[in-house]
N, C-alpha and C positions, 0 to 999 in steps of 0.2 A: 638797670642794675649793672654792676661791674664786679670783677673779681681780681684779687691779688693773692699770690701764693708764696708762702715762706716754707722752703724745704730745709729741714735740719740736716746737718752733716751726719754721716754714719757714726762718727766718733761721739757726737752729742747725744745721739739716740742710744748708743751703748752705755754712755755714762748715766743717762737718765734711767735706763732700765736697771743698771747696777745699783743706783741710789735707791730705787724702789725695792729691789730685793733685800738690800741691807737693812732697810727700815721696816721690812716685813709687809710691804704694801705692793699693790699692782701698779703697773704703768698707767692704767686708767685713773687710779686714785691720785697719782702724782700730777697728771695732766689736769684733772679736775681742780686740784688744789692751785695749780698755777693759774688756770683760767679765772678762778675765784679772785685771786690777788689781782690779776690783770683787770677784771671788771670793777674791782674796788678802786683801783688807781685812775681808770679813765672816767669813772662816774663820780668819784669823790664820796662814795658812800661806804660805810663800814658795817652795815647790817642789811642783808637782803636774802632773798630765797632763790634757789636754783632747783628746777625740776628735771630730773634725769629720766629719759624715755627708755623703757626696758622691754625687749622682745622676749618676754616670758609668758607666752600665752597659756602654757600648760598649767601655770598657777591659778588661772581662772577657768580651767577646763576647756580652753579653746584649742584643742589639739589639731584641728584641721585648718586653722587660720594661718595663712602665709602672707607675708609682706609687711603690714603695718604693725607698729608696736601697740601694745594694748595696756601697758602698765606705767605707772609714774612712781618714781622714788623722789620725793621732795626732801630737801634738807636746808637748814638755815645757816647762812654764812655770817659769822661775826668776826670781823677783822680787828685784832689787837695788834697795833703797829709795834708794840714792844715784844711781841711773841716771836719765837724762833720758827723758822719754816718747818723743821722736823716735828715740832710740837703741833703746829697747825695741820700738818700732814696726817698725823695720828688722829687728831680730832675729826677730820674729814673722813678718814677711813672708818672710824668707830660709828659715825652717823650713817654711813652707807650700809654697814653691817646690820645696825639696829633697824634702820628704815626698811631694808630688804626683807627683814624678818616680819615686818608688820605692813606689807602692801595692803592697802585698804580698798583700792578700786582701780578701775580701768580709765583710760582716757575718755571713752564714751560716757562712762558714769560721771566722770568729773564735769564734762561739758553739759550734761543734762541736769546736774545738780545746781544749787544756788551758790556754789563756791565761786566767787569772782577773783580768786587769787591769780588765775592764769587763763588766758585765752591762747590756746596753742597755735591758732592759725593767724593771729595778729600780734603775737608777742614781739616786742622790739628786738630782742636778741634771742637767737636759738643756737644751741651748741649740739653738734653731732660728732660721734667718734666711730669710725668704721675701720675694720681690719680686713684687708684683702688677702685671700688665701693664695698659696703658691699653686698655680695651675699648670706648672711645667709637666707634671705627670700625666695630664690628660690633654695637653695641647699638642696635637699631632696633625697628620695630613687629613685625617677624617673628622677631627673635632677641634675647633679653635676657641680660645677664651680671650676676651679683651675687656678692659674697664673704661667706662666713660664717666667723665665728671658730670654731675647733675647740671642741667642747663640753668643759667641764671634766671631765666624766665619763670622757673618753678619756685623761686624763693620769694615768699610774700612778706617775710619779716624785713625789718630795717637793716638788720645785720645778722647774717647767717655764718657762724664759724664752724667749718667742717674740717675735722682732724682725720686724715686718712693715713693708716699705717699699712705698710707693704714691705714684706721681708724685713730689711734693716733700715728702712727709710720712713721718715715721718714728715708729712706735709700738712701745713695748716692753711686752709683756704678761707679768705675773708671775702664773702659775697655781701655787697653793701649797696644801699640806695644812693645813687649819685645825686639825687635831689637834696639829700640831707648831709652826705659826707663827701669831702673832696678827696682826690687821689693823694694829696699831700698829707692829709689826716690819717688815711689808711696806712700809708708808708710809715708814718711816725708811730702808729699804734703797733704795727708788725714789728718794728724795731724795738719797741718797749717790751713786747711779749718775748722776743728773742733774748733780750737783756735779762728778763726775769729768769728764764730757763738757764741761761749761762751762769747767772749768779748762784742759783741753788745747787747747780752741778759742782761748782767750785767749793761752796761752803753751805752745807745744809743747815747749819746753825745760824745762818744770817737772819737778822730780824726783818720782819715784814715791811718796815719802813725803808 
């Protein structure tokens, strides 16, 4: 496996957060909407599902569980190329709200069931969004904090998209299987993803096509 990283400029991040606030959505919803459009463009598909992993163990009474996510929020993506981005953004947000209110099971329960919709350990594409907290208040002579990128050897999927938010910086990591994808393809995909972000920042009423 190999990794390519796209780091958005602070101005882009500010404008993306501002757009999210104006439309009454979160940055997460905006990024998820962008990634849904991106996946549609590179796959040529206009209808597919995305399962969001949620670390809300308390909803299943797992108060002492630390580390792995236990819940799944699935939602259905339907891309209408004539639809405006802000309309699609609101649709995604409403699905997240509705599905969050109706979480039906944990990852463990899903894997034990007969539901073949998703195999989390061999899924061809996995998307993760992390936010790093500001550790400056506790980073001193007695205690230090540092962040390490997940080793590529840990990624068993064909394409692992890791979005890392830190202060006013946003980095998008493409961890990919070099036996399937070339460096040239990954660079082109990163460029396409950045182009989508730049387009919606300039005009949120832009059509998805």
